[in-house]
N, C-alpha and C positions, 0 to 999 in steps of 0.2 A: 326332785333329786332323791335318790336312794343313798343311804349312808350306813356303813358298817364300821364299827370301831373295835379294835382289838389291842391288847397290850401284851408284849412278850416279857419274859423273865428279866431282861436287861433294861427295862424301863423305856423301850422303844414302842411308841404308839403307831398303829397302822390305821389309817382312815381310808376306806375304800368307797369311792363315789360312783354313782351311775346316773344316767339320764341327762338332764340339762343343767349346765352351770350358767345361770343367767341372773338377771335382776332379782328375781324372787328367791333363788336358792343361795345367792352369794352371802347375804346377811346371816343365814343359817350356818353356813360353813365358817364364817369368821367367828361367830359366837361359839361354835363347837371347838375350834382351835384354841380360843382364849380359855375355855374351860379345861382343855387338856394341859395347857401351859400351867394353869393353877395347880395341877396335880404333879408338877415338877417332872415332866417328861424328860428323859435323857436325850431323845431325838424323836423326830416325827417323819413318817413316810405317808405321803398322800398319793393314793393310786387314782389316776385319772383315766385308766384304761377302759372303763365302761361309760365314760362321758360321751354322749352322742353329739353334743353341740355346746360350744362355749361362746358367749358374747363378750362385748367390751367390758361390761360390769363384772363378768366372771373373771376375765383377765386381771382387772383391777383388784379383785379379791385375792387372787394368787399373789400379786405384787405386795399387797398389804400384809398378807400372812408371811411372806418371805422376809420382808423388811422388819416386821415385828419380831420374828424369831431370830434374825441376825442380831438385832439390838440386845436380845436376851441370851445370845451365844448358845442357842438351841439349834442343833443341826436339823435341816429340812431336806428331804429328798422327794422329788416328784417322780412317780412312775408314769411315763408318757410314751406309749408305743406309737408307731406311725399311725396317723389318722387325723381326725378333725382338730384335736387339741394341739398336736404337734404342728400341724399346718398353721394354726393361729399363732403359736409361739414363734414360728419361723417368719411369718408375715410381719409380725410386730417387732421382730429383732430381739425378742426376749429369751430365746433359747439358751443363750450363753449366760444370762442373768441368773438362771436357776440351776440347781444341781438336779440332773435328770438321769434316771435309769430306764432302760427300755422294758425291763421286766421286774416283777416283784422280787424274784429271787436275787437279782443283781442289786436291787435297792437294799435288801436285808443284809447282803454281804457288805455293801458299801457302808451301811449304818454301823455294822459291827466293827469296822476299822476306824471309825471317827472317834476323836477324843470325847470323853464324857462332858456333860454340861457342868460348868463351874457352880 
């Protein structure tokens, strides 16, 4: 899995992922998100637009990340265009569980309108 991390001036972290989100990369992603949380991120955007395939462990990692950030009142937005990840979220009925934007631009706009983390 390829990973790029950026932070904007408003404390919003953007994590861009590519490749496979599976058993081997899921732990890496969870550890990365926990490190970002320690840095007091105001909100987090995770772009899955370049993920080629996601398995059940990868879906489990997304659920773990989402529930962890909800407990910490840290907003999370996933960028998920139509494709393999969106199909997996629809099949598992998880599409409505996550906050999803179809493009990075829309995710950034959405993050700007969210209340800051307490």
